[in-house]
DSSP file (Angstrom, degrees, kcal/mol; ACC not computed):
  #  RESIDUE AA STRUCTURE BP1 BP2  ACC     N-H-->O    O-->H-N    N-H-->O    O-->H-N    TCO  KAPPA ALPHA  PHI   PSI    X-CA   Y-CA   Z-CA
    1    1 A M              0   0    0      0, 0.0     2,-0.5     0, 0.0    43,-0.2   0.000 360.0 360.0 360.0 136.7   34.4  -11.3   72.5
    2    2 A L  E     -A   43   0A   0     41,-1.4    41,-2.1     2,-0.0     2,-0.4  -0.874 360.0-167.3-102.1 131.1   36.5  -11.4   69.4
    3    3 A R  E     -A   42   0A   0     -2,-0.5     2,-0.3    39,-0.2    39,-0.2  -0.932   1.5-167.9-118.0 144.5   40.0  -12.8   69.6
    4    4 A A        -     0   0    0     37,-1.2     2,-0.1    -2,-0.4    34,-0.0  -0.930  31.2 -98.9-128.0 153.4   42.7  -12.5   67.0
    5    5 A Q        -     0   0    0     -2,-0.3     2,-0.3     1,-0.1    35,-0.2  -0.448  40.3-120.9 -68.8 141.9   46.0  -14.3   66.7
    6    6 A N        +     0   0    0     -2,-0.1     2,-0.3    33,-0.1    33,-0.2  -0.650  36.0 173.5 -87.1 143.8   49.0  -12.4   67.9
    7    7 A N        -     0   0    0     31,-1.6    70,-0.1    -2,-0.3     7,-0.0  -0.982  38.3-126.8-147.7 149.7   51.7  -11.6   65.5
    8    8 A S  S    S+     0   0    0     -2,-0.3     2,-1.6     1,-0.1    31,-0.1   0.469  79.9 104.6 -81.8   0.4   54.9   -9.5   65.7
    9    9 A N        +     0   0    0      1,-0.2    29,-0.2     2,-0.1     3,-0.1  -0.615  42.8 163.8 -83.6  85.8   54.1   -7.4   62.6
   10   10 A H        +     0   0    0     -2,-1.6   128,-0.3     1,-0.2    -1,-0.2   0.652  62.5  48.0 -85.8 -17.8   53.0   -4.3   64.4
   11   11 A G  S    S+     0   0    0    125,-0.1     2,-0.3   126,-0.1    -1,-0.2   0.663 109.3  45.3 -97.7 -18.2   53.1   -1.6   61.7
   12   12 A E  S    S-     0   0    0     -3,-0.1    26,-0.3     1,-0.1    27,-0.1  -0.794  88.4 -96.7-122.5 162.3   51.3   -3.3   58.9
   13   13 A G        -     0   0    0     -2,-0.3     2,-0.5     1,-0.1    10,-0.2  -0.363  61.5 -79.1 -69.1 160.8   48.1   -5.3   58.5
   14   14 A K  E     -E   22   0B   0      8,-1.3     8,-1.4     1,-0.1     2,-0.3  -0.508  56.8-124.2 -64.7 117.5   48.5   -9.0   58.6
   15   15 A R  E     +E   21   0B   0     -2,-0.5     6,-0.2     6,-0.2    -1,-0.1  -0.454  33.9 179.0 -74.7 128.2   49.7   -9.7   55.0
   16   16 A M        -     0   0    0      4,-4.1     3,-0.4    -2,-0.3     2,-0.2   0.026  47.1 -44.5 -99.5-147.8   47.6  -12.1   53.1
   17   17 A A  S >  S+     0   0    0      1,-0.2     3,-0.7     2,-0.1    -1,-0.2  -0.599 114.8   4.3 -87.6 149.1   48.3  -13.1   49.5
   18   18 A D  T 3  S-     0   0    0      1,-0.2    -1,-0.2    -2,-0.2    80,-0.2   0.837 131.9 -45.4  52.2  50.1   49.2  -10.7   46.7
   19   19 A G  T 3  S+     0   0    0     -3,-0.4    79,-1.8     1,-0.2     2,-0.4   0.741  97.6 136.9  72.2  25.3   49.4   -7.4   48.6
   20   20 A V  E <   - F   0  97B   0     -3,-0.7    -4,-4.1    77,-0.2     2,-0.3  -0.889  33.7-163.7-105.6 134.9   46.2   -7.8   50.7
   21   21 A N  E     -EF  15  96B   0     75,-3.2    75,-3.0    -2,-0.4     2,-0.4  -0.874  12.8-133.0-117.1 151.0   46.3   -6.9   54.4
   22   22 A S  E     +EF  14  95B   0     -8,-1.4    15,-2.0    -2,-0.3    -8,-1.3  -0.878  30.2 170.1-107.0 134.1   43.8   -7.7   57.2
   23   23 A Y  E     -GF  36  94B   0     71,-2.4    71,-2.6    -2,-0.4     2,-0.6  -0.929  37.2-119.2-136.8 157.9   42.5   -5.1   59.6
   24   24 A L  E     -GF  35  93B   0     11,-2.7    11,-2.2    -2,-0.3     2,-0.5  -0.917  33.1-148.4 -94.7 123.3   39.9   -4.6   62.3
   25   25 A L  E     +GF  34  92B   0     67,-3.2    66,-1.6    -2,-0.6    67,-1.5  -0.828  27.4 161.0 -96.2 126.7   37.6   -1.8   61.1
   26   26 A F  E     -GF  33  90B   0      7,-2.4     7,-3.2    -2,-0.5     2,-0.4  -0.951  31.3-132.9-142.8 164.5   36.0    0.3   63.9
   27   27 A F  E     +GF  32  89B   0     62,-2.9    61,-2.2    -2,-0.3    62,-1.6  -0.965  35.8 144.8-121.3 130.2   34.4    3.7   64.3
   28   28 A S  E >   +G   31   0B   0      3,-2.6     3,-2.1    -2,-0.4    59,-0.1  -0.971  60.1  13.4-160.8 148.4   35.2    6.2   67.0
   29   29 A A  T 3  S-     0   0    0     -2,-0.3    34,-0.2     1,-0.3    35,-0.2   0.807 129.2 -56.2  55.0  33.4   35.4   10.0   67.4
   30   30 A G  T 3  S+     0   0    0      1,-0.2     2,-0.3    34,-0.1    -1,-0.3   0.564 119.6  89.1  81.3   7.3   33.6   10.6   64.2
   31   31 A S  E <  S-G   28   0B   0     -3,-2.1    -3,-2.6   102,-0.0     2,-0.3  -0.936  73.1-117.9-137.3 158.9   36.0    8.6   62.0
   32   32 A H  E     -Gh  27 132B   0     99,-0.5   101,-2.3    -2,-0.3     2,-0.3  -0.761  33.9-169.7 -90.8 141.9   36.6    5.1   60.7
   33   33 A F  E     -Gh  26 133B   0     -7,-3.2    -7,-2.4    -2,-0.3     2,-0.5  -0.952  15.2-149.0-132.4 152.3   39.9    3.5   61.8
   34   34 A L  E     -Gh  25 134B   0     99,-2.9   101,-2.9    -2,-0.3    -9,-0.2  -0.990  10.0-167.8-120.0 126.2   41.8    0.3   60.7
   35   35 A L  E     -G   24   0B   0    -11,-2.2   -11,-2.7    -2,-0.5     5,-0.1  -0.963  35.7-106.0-111.5 127.7   44.0   -1.5   63.2
   36   36 A P  E >   -G   23   0B   0      0, 0.0     3,-2.3     0, 0.0     4,-0.4  -0.286  24.6-134.3 -54.8 129.4   46.3   -4.2   61.8
   37   37 A L  G >  S+     0   0    0    -15,-2.0     3,-1.3     1,-0.3   -14,-0.1   0.816 103.0  67.4 -56.5 -32.4   44.8   -7.5   62.7
   38   38 A S  G 3  S+     0   0    0    -16,-0.4   -31,-1.6   -26,-0.3    -1,-0.3   0.679 102.8  47.4 -63.6 -15.9   48.2   -8.8   63.9
   39   39 A C  G <  S+     0   0    0     -3,-2.3    38,-3.3   -33,-0.2     2,-0.7   0.484  85.4 103.8-103.5  -5.3   48.0   -6.2   66.8
   40   40 A V  E <   + B   0  76A   0     -3,-1.3   -36,-0.3    -4,-0.4    36,-0.2  -0.692  37.8 173.2 -84.4 117.4   44.5   -7.0   67.9
   41   41 A K  E     -     0   0A   0     34,-2.9   -37,-1.2    -2,-0.7     2,-0.3   0.901  64.0 -37.9 -86.1 -48.4   44.6   -9.1   71.1
   42   42 A R  E     -AB   3  75A   0     33,-1.4    33,-3.1   -39,-0.2     2,-0.4  -0.978  44.1-130.5-168.2 163.5   40.8   -9.0   71.7
   43   43 A V  E     +AB   2  74A   0    -41,-2.1   -41,-1.4    -2,-0.3     2,-0.3  -0.987  37.7 156.5-122.2 133.0   37.6   -6.9   71.6
   44   44 A T  E     - B   0  73A   0     29,-2.4    29,-2.9    -2,-0.4     2,-0.2  -0.831  47.7 -68.5-144.2 177.0   35.4   -6.7   74.6
   45   45 A D  E >   - B   0  72A   0     -2,-0.3     3,-2.1    27,-0.2    27,-0.3  -0.554  41.6-127.3 -72.1 137.9   32.7   -4.6   76.3
   46   46 A M  G >  S+     0   0    0     25,-2.3     3,-1.5     1,-0.3    26,-0.1   0.766 107.8  67.1 -58.5 -26.5   34.1   -1.4   77.6
   47   47 A K  G 3  S+     0   0    0     24,-0.3    -1,-0.3     1,-0.3    25,-0.1   0.680  92.6  61.6 -68.6 -18.2   32.5   -2.2   81.0
   48   48 A E  G <  S+     0   0    0     -3,-2.1    -1,-0.3     2,-0.1    -2,-0.2   0.379  74.9 127.8 -89.5   2.6   35.1   -5.1   81.3
   49   49 A R    <   -     0   0    0     -3,-1.5    -3,-0.0    -4,-0.1    -4,-0.0  -0.405  62.1-126.2 -66.2 131.0   38.1   -2.8   81.2
   50   50 A E    >   -     0   0    0     -2,-0.1     3,-2.2     1,-0.1    -1,-0.1  -0.572  20.4-122.3 -72.7 139.9   40.5   -3.3   84.0
   51   51 A P  T 3  S+     0   0    0      0, 0.0    95,-0.1     0, 0.0    -1,-0.1   0.794 111.2  52.9 -57.5 -29.7   41.1    0.0   85.9
   52   52 A E  T 3  S+     0   0    0     94,-0.1     2,-0.5    93,-0.1    93,-0.1   0.500  80.2 115.0 -87.3  -1.1   44.9   -0.2   85.3
   53   53 A M    <   -     0   0    0     -3,-2.2     2,-0.1    30,-0.1    30,-0.1  -0.571  66.2-133.6 -71.3 118.5   44.4   -0.7   81.5
   54   54 A A        -     0   0    0     -2,-0.5    30,-3.5    28,-0.3     2,-0.4  -0.450  17.2-142.4 -69.6 142.9   45.9    2.4   79.7
   55   55 A L  B     -c   84   0A   0     88,-0.4    88,-3.0    28,-0.2    30,-0.2  -0.862  24.0 -99.0-108.0 145.7   43.7    3.9   77.0
   56   56 A A  B     -K  142   0C   0     28,-3.3     3,-0.5    -2,-0.4    30,-0.2  -0.278  19.9-144.6 -59.3 144.2   45.0    5.3   73.8
   57   57 A D  S >  S+     0   0    0     84,-2.5     3,-0.8     1,-0.2    -1,-0.1   0.300  78.2  96.3 -90.9   6.7   45.4    9.1   73.7
   58   58 A F  T 3   +     0   0    0      1,-0.3     3,-0.4    83,-0.1    -1,-0.2   0.572  66.2  75.0 -79.3  -6.3   44.4    9.3   70.0
   59   59 A L  T 3   +     0   0    0     -3,-0.5    -1,-0.3     1,-0.2    -2,-0.1   0.075  60.8 102.0 -95.0  26.8   40.8   10.1   70.8
   60   60 A E    <   +     0   0    0     -3,-0.8    -1,-0.2    52,-0.2    -2,-0.1   0.197  50.1 130.7 -88.3  16.0   41.5   13.7   71.8
   61   61 A L  S >  S-     0   0    0     -3,-0.4     3,-1.9     1,-0.1     4,-0.4  -0.362  72.3-116.6 -66.7 151.3   40.2   14.8   68.5
   62   62 A P  G >  S+     0   0    0      0, 0.0     3,-0.7     0, 0.0    -1,-0.1   0.802 114.7  59.1 -60.8 -28.7   37.6   17.6   68.6
   63   63 A E  G 3  S+     0   0    0    -34,-0.2   -34,-0.1     1,-0.2   -33,-0.1   0.609  84.9  83.7 -74.0 -11.7   35.0   15.3   67.1
   64   64 A A  G <   +     0   0    0     -3,-1.9   -35,-0.2   -35,-0.2    -1,-0.2   0.839  62.1 169.5 -66.3 -35.1   35.4   12.9   69.9
   65   65 A G    <   -     0   0    0     -3,-0.7     2,-0.7    -4,-0.4    -1,-0.2  -0.275  62.1  -5.1  60.1-144.1   33.0   14.6   72.4
   66   66 A N        +     0   0    0      1,-0.1     3,-0.4     2,-0.0    -1,-0.1  -0.758  63.2 176.8 -88.9 115.3   32.2   12.5   75.4
   67   67 A L    >   +     0   0    0     -2,-0.7     3,-1.7     1,-0.2    -1,-0.1   0.362  54.8  98.2 -98.3   3.8   33.8    9.1   75.0
   68   68 A S  T 3  S+     0   0    0      1,-0.3    -1,-0.2    18,-0.0    -2,-0.0   0.753  81.8  54.7 -66.3 -21.6   32.8    7.7   78.4
   69   69 A D  T 3  S+     0   0    0     -3,-0.4    -1,-0.3   -23,-0.0    -2,-0.1   0.216  74.2 139.4 -97.3  16.8   29.8    5.9   76.8
   70   70 A Q    <   -     0   0    0     -3,-1.7    18,-0.2     1,-0.1   -24,-0.1  -0.349  45.3-147.9 -60.2 138.1   31.8    4.0   74.2
   71   71 A A        +     0   0    0     16,-0.4   -25,-2.3    17,-0.1   -24,-0.3   0.824  68.7  48.0 -79.6 -33.9   30.5    0.5   73.9
   72   72 A Y  E     -BD  45  87A   0     15,-2.6    15,-1.9   -27,-0.3     2,-0.5  -0.795  55.7-155.8-119.7 152.1   33.7   -1.4   73.0
   73   73 A L  E     -BD  44  86A   0    -29,-2.9   -29,-2.4    -2,-0.3     2,-0.6  -0.985  11.3-161.1-123.4 119.9   37.2   -1.8   74.2
   74   74 A I  E     -BD  43  85A   0     11,-2.9    11,-2.3    -2,-0.5     2,-0.7  -0.897   9.9-150.6 -98.0 121.3   39.8   -3.0   71.6
   75   75 A I  E     -BD  42  84A   0    -33,-3.1   -34,-2.9    -2,-0.6   -33,-1.4  -0.853  16.1-164.0 -98.5 117.6   42.9   -4.3   73.3
   76   76 A A  E     -BD  40  83A   0      7,-2.9     7,-2.1    -2,-0.7     2,-0.8  -0.814  19.3-134.2-106.2 140.0   46.0   -3.8   71.1
   77   77 A D  E     - D   0  82A   0    -38,-3.3     5,-0.2    -2,-0.4   -70,-0.1  -0.844  23.3-177.7 -90.7 110.1   49.3   -5.5   71.5
   78   78 A C        -     0   0    0      3,-3.0     2,-1.3    -2,-0.8     4,-0.1  -0.261  49.9 -98.3-106.0  44.7   51.8   -2.6   71.0
   79   79 A G  S    S+     0   0    0      1,-0.2    -1,-0.1    -2,-0.1    59,-0.0  -0.648 112.9  20.4  81.8 -94.2   55.0   -4.6   71.3
   80   80 A D  S    S+     0   0    0     -2,-1.3     2,-0.3    -3,-0.1    -1,-0.2   0.413 131.1  30.7 -92.8   2.0   56.2   -4.2   74.9
   81   81 A R        -     0   0    0     -3,-0.1    -3,-3.0     2,-0.0     2,-0.3  -0.986  69.7-123.8-153.2 161.4   52.7   -3.1   76.2
   82   82 A E  E     - D   0  77A   0     -2,-0.3     2,-0.3    -5,-0.2   -28,-0.3  -0.828  27.4-171.6-103.0 148.3   49.0   -3.5   75.8
   83   83 A I  E     - D   0  76A   0     -7,-2.1    -7,-2.9    -2,-0.3     2,-0.3  -0.999  17.8-128.6-140.6 143.6   46.8   -0.5   75.2
   84   84 A G  E     -cD  55  75A   0    -30,-3.5   -28,-3.3    -2,-0.3     2,-0.4  -0.696  15.9-162.6 -91.6 142.0   43.0    0.0   75.2
   85   85 A I  E     - D   0  74A   0    -11,-2.3   -11,-2.9    -2,-0.3     2,-0.2  -0.991  14.9-137.1-123.7 125.7   41.2    1.7   72.3
   86   86 A R  E     - D   0  73A   0     -2,-0.4     2,-0.3   -13,-0.2   -13,-0.2  -0.580  25.8-178.0 -80.2 141.8   37.6    2.9   72.8
   87   87 A A  E     - D   0  72A   0    -15,-1.9   -15,-2.6    -2,-0.2   -16,-0.4  -0.999  30.5-159.0-143.7 139.8   35.2    2.3   69.9
   88   88 A E  S    S+     0   0    0    -61,-2.2     2,-0.4    -2,-0.3   -60,-0.2   0.903  89.7  13.2 -75.3 -44.8   31.6    3.2   69.3
   89   89 A V  E     -F   27   0B   0    -62,-1.6   -62,-2.9   -18,-0.1     2,-0.6  -0.997  59.9-157.4-137.0 134.7   31.2    0.4   66.7
   90   90 A V  E     -F   26   0B   0     -2,-0.4   -64,-0.2   -64,-0.2     3,-0.1  -0.944  11.9-176.4-110.9 107.3   33.4   -2.5   65.7
   91   91 A T  E     -     0   0B   0    -66,-1.6     2,-0.3    -2,-0.6   -65,-0.2   0.916  38.1-120.2 -73.5 -43.6   32.5   -3.4   62.2
   92   92 A G  E     -F   25   0B   0    -67,-1.5   -67,-3.2     2,-0.0     2,-0.3  -0.931  47.6 -19.5 136.7-161.6   34.7   -6.5   61.8
   93   93 A L  E     -F   24   0B   0     -2,-0.3     2,-0.3   -69,-0.2   -69,-0.2  -0.661  55.6-177.8 -90.8 136.3   37.6   -7.7   59.8
   94   94 A V  E     -F   23   0B   0    -71,-2.6   -71,-2.4    -2,-0.3     2,-0.5  -0.956  22.1-134.9-130.9 151.0   38.3   -6.2   56.4
   95   95 A Q  E     -F   22   0B   0     -2,-0.3     2,-0.5   -73,-0.2   -73,-0.2  -0.907  21.4-167.4-102.0 131.9   40.9   -7.0   53.7
   96   96 A V  E     -F   21   0B   0    -75,-3.0   -75,-3.2    -2,-0.5     2,-0.2  -0.983  10.8-143.1-124.2 126.7   42.6   -4.0   52.2
   97   97 A E  E >   -F   20   0B   0     -2,-0.5     3,-2.0   -77,-0.2     4,-0.3  -0.555  27.2-113.3 -84.7 153.4   44.7   -4.2   49.0
   98   98 A E  G >  S+     0   0    0    -79,-1.8     3,-1.7     1,-0.3    -1,-0.1   0.846 115.8  62.4 -53.2 -37.7   47.9   -2.1   48.6
   99   99 A E  G 3  S+     0   0    0      1,-0.3    -1,-0.3   -80,-0.1   -80,-0.0   0.678  98.5  57.0 -65.6 -15.7   46.2   -0.1   45.8
  100  100 A Q  G <  S+     0   0    0     -3,-2.0    21,-2.3    20,-0.1     2,-0.4   0.486  90.0  91.3 -91.0  -4.8   43.6    1.1   48.3
  101  101 A I  E <   -I  120   0B   0     -3,-1.7     2,-0.3    -4,-0.3    19,-0.2  -0.787  52.6-179.3-102.8 132.8   46.2    2.6   50.7
  102  102 A Y  E     -I  119   0B   0     17,-3.4    17,-2.9    -2,-0.4     2,-0.2  -0.955  28.8-112.4-129.8 145.9   47.3    6.2   50.5
  103  103 A A  E     -I  118   0B   0     -2,-0.3    15,-0.3    15,-0.2    14,-0.0  -0.502  31.3-119.5 -72.3 144.0   49.8    8.3   52.5
  104  104 A I        -     0   0    0     13,-2.5     5,-0.1    -2,-0.2    -1,-0.1  -0.770  39.9-106.1 -82.6 125.8   48.4   11.1   54.6
  105  105 A P    >   -     0   0    0      0, 0.0     3,-1.7     0, 0.0     4,-0.4  -0.231  19.1-128.3 -56.8 137.9   49.9   14.4   53.3
  106  106 A E  G >  S+     0   0    0      1,-0.3     3,-1.3     2,-0.2    -2,-0.0   0.802 104.9  68.7 -54.9 -32.4   52.5   15.8   55.6
  107  107 A A  G 3  S+     0   0    0      1,-0.3    -1,-0.3     3,-0.0    -3,-0.0   0.741 103.3  42.7 -63.6 -25.0   50.7   19.1   55.6
  108  108 A V  G <  S+     0   0    0     -3,-1.7     2,-0.3     2,-0.1    -1,-0.3   0.381  90.2 106.6-103.6   3.8   47.8   17.7   57.5
  109  109 A R    <   +     0   0    0     -3,-1.3     2,-0.2    -4,-0.4     5,-0.1  -0.625  42.1 154.3 -83.8 142.1   49.8   15.7   60.1
  110  110 A S    >   -     0   0    0     -2,-0.3     3,-0.9     1,-0.0     4,-0.1  -0.852  60.8 -82.6-149.7-177.4   50.0   17.0   63.6
  111  111 A S  T 3  S+     0   0    0     -2,-0.2     3,-0.5     1,-0.2     4,-0.1   0.727 123.5  61.8 -67.9 -19.9   50.5   15.9   67.2
  112  112 A R  T 3  S+     0   0    0      1,-0.2    -1,-0.2     2,-0.1   -52,-0.2   0.689 116.3  27.6 -79.8 -17.4   46.8   15.0   67.3
  113  113 A N  S X  S+     0   0    0     -3,-0.9     3,-1.5     1,-0.1    -1,-0.2   0.046  77.8 122.2-131.7  30.0   47.1   12.4   64.6
  114  114 A Q  T 3   +     0   0    0     -3,-0.5    -3,-0.1     1,-0.3    -2,-0.1   0.633  65.2  72.8 -65.7 -14.1   50.8   11.3   64.9
  115  115 A Y  T 3  S+     0   0    0     -4,-0.1    21,-3.3    -3,-0.1     2,-0.3   0.388  97.8  51.4 -84.8   3.4   49.6    7.7   65.4
  116  116 A M  E <   + J   0 135B   0     -3,-1.5    19,-0.2    19,-0.2     3,-0.1  -0.999  44.2 167.4-141.4 143.3   48.6    7.3   61.7
  117  117 A D  E     +     0   0B   0     17,-0.6   -13,-2.5    -2,-0.3     2,-0.3   0.373  68.8  43.1-130.1  -2.5   50.4    8.0   58.5
  118  118 A R  E     -IJ 103 134B   0     16,-0.6    16,-2.5   -15,-0.3     2,-0.3  -0.938  56.9-160.8-140.7 162.5   48.2    6.3   55.9
  119  119 A M  E     -IJ 102 133B   0    -17,-2.9   -17,-3.4    -2,-0.3     2,-0.4  -0.957  11.4-143.3-140.0 161.7   44.5    5.9   55.1
  120  120 A A  E     -IJ 101 132B   0     12,-2.8    12,-2.2    -2,-0.3     2,-0.6  -0.964  15.3-126.8-129.8 145.0   42.6    3.4   53.0
  121  121 A A  E     - J   0 131B   0    -21,-2.3    10,-0.2    -2,-0.4     2,-0.2  -0.801  33.7-136.6 -85.7 121.3   39.6    3.7   50.7
  122  122 A L        +     0   0    0      8,-3.0     7,-1.9    -2,-0.6     8,-0.2  -0.541  24.9 179.6 -81.4 143.6   37.1    1.1   51.9
  123  123 A D        +     0   0    0      5,-0.2     5,-0.2    -2,-0.2    -1,-0.1   0.354  37.2 123.8-126.8   4.7   35.3   -1.0   49.3
  124  124 A A  S >> S-     0   0    0      3,-0.1     3,-1.4     1,-0.1     4,-1.2  -0.429  75.5-110.2 -62.9 145.3   33.0   -3.2   51.5
  125  125 A E  G >4 S+     0   0    0      1,-0.3     3,-0.6     2,-0.2    -1,-0.1   0.855 115.6  41.1 -49.3 -49.6   29.4   -2.7   50.3
  126  126 A E  G 34 S+     0   0    0      1,-0.2    -1,-0.3     0, 0.0    -2,-0.1   0.639 124.9  37.4 -78.5 -12.3   28.2   -0.9   53.4
  127  127 A E  G X4 S+     0   0    0     -3,-1.4     3,-2.3     3,-0.1    -5,-0.3   0.310  81.8 148.1-115.9   6.0   31.4    1.2   53.7
  128  128 A K  T << S+     0   0    0     -4,-1.2    -5,-0.2    -3,-0.6     3,-0.1  -0.118  70.5  12.0 -52.5 131.9   32.1    1.8   50.0
  129  129 A G  T 3  S+     0   0    0     -7,-1.9    -1,-0.3     1,-0.3     2,-0.2   0.295  97.6 121.1  86.4  -9.9   33.8    5.1   49.3
  130  130 A K    <   -     0   0    0     -3,-2.3    -8,-3.0    -8,-0.2     2,-0.4  -0.529  57.2-130.9 -85.0 155.3   34.6    5.9   52.9
  131  131 A L  E     - J   0 121B   0    -10,-0.2   -99,-0.5    -2,-0.2     2,-0.4  -0.838  17.4-165.2-104.0 145.0   38.1    6.5   54.1
  132  132 A A  E     -hJ  32 120B   0    -12,-2.2   -12,-2.8    -2,-0.4     2,-0.4  -0.994  18.9-127.7-129.2 135.9   39.5    4.9   57.2
  133  133 A F  E     -hJ  33 119B   0   -101,-2.3   -99,-2.9    -2,-0.4     2,-0.6  -0.676  21.0-131.8 -84.8 134.7   42.7    5.9   59.0
  134  134 A I  E     -hJ  34 118B   0    -16,-2.5   -16,-0.6    -2,-0.4   -17,-0.6  -0.784  20.4-140.8 -91.8 118.7   45.3    3.2   59.5
  135  135 A V  E     - J   0 116B   0   -101,-2.9   -19,-0.2    -2,-0.6     3,-0.1  -0.590   2.5-149.0 -80.9 134.2   46.5    3.2   63.1
  136  136 A V    >   -     0   0    0    -21,-3.3     3,-2.6    -2,-0.3     4,-0.4  -0.867  12.2-158.6-100.6  97.9   50.2    2.5   63.8
  137  137 A P  G >  S+     0   0    0      0, 0.0     3,-1.4     0, 0.0    -1,-0.2   0.792  85.9  61.0 -54.3 -35.2   50.0    0.8   67.2
  138  138 A S  G 3  S+     0   0    0   -128,-0.3  -127,-0.1     1,-0.3   -60,-0.1   0.684 103.3  53.0 -67.3 -14.2   53.6    1.5   68.2
  139  139 A L  G <  S+     0   0    0     -3,-2.6    -1,-0.3   -24,-0.2     2,-0.2   0.462  80.1 115.7 -99.2  -2.8   52.8    5.2   67.9
  140  140 A L    <   -     0   0    0     -3,-1.4   -84,-0.0    -4,-0.4   -62,-0.0  -0.479  56.0-148.5 -67.4 135.8   49.8    5.1   70.3
  141  141 A I        -     0   0    0     -2,-0.2   -84,-2.5   -58,-0.0     2,-0.2  -0.914  11.7-133.8-108.5 123.8   50.4    7.1   73.4
  142  142 A P  B     -K   56   0C   0      0, 0.0   -86,-0.2     0, 0.0     3,-0.1  -0.521  15.4-126.8 -76.4 142.9   48.6    5.9   76.5
  143  143 A R        -     0   0    0    -88,-3.0   -88,-0.4    -2,-0.2     2,-0.1  -0.524  43.2 -87.3 -75.2 155.0   46.8    8.4   78.7
  144  144 A P        -     0   0    0      0, 0.0     2,-0.4     0, 0.0    -1,-0.1  -0.412  45.8-112.9 -62.9 139.9   47.8    8.3   82.3
  145  145 A V              0   0    0      1,-0.1   -91,-0.1   -93,-0.1   -93,-0.1  -0.627 360.0 360.0 -75.3 124.7   45.8    5.7   84.3
  146  146 A L              0   0    0     -2,-0.4    -1,-0.1   -95,-0.1   -94,-0.1   0.433 360.0 360.0 -96.0 360.0   43.6    7.6   86.8
């Protein structure tokens, strides 16, 4: 299990020195995502999910397919609530410089991706050239707990 320090900076990555932000990089629903490290409470096995833990509704993308076999559960601190995020792969912590971050054009924004407004070009050796969407935790909408 991975634990991260909690911080109240919920919309941005944990700011390091000189415009560098820290994020948790994960893969789900056919895409790479970055969750600000300051919002990551812990990462655990999906099997350890408490039944009352709400899951983020952002995985309703067409590419998502069947998400019931996701291996990991990322528990995010969204201010006044915790929310679970399903992930196939959790790559780890990455540093992203401000110059690597780009706004998502308004023309491609919709109700299906309202939880993100920026993306970053990854430069880690194994991820070089790939784009990752930056999740804004306060915009995550929980699915009803069944």
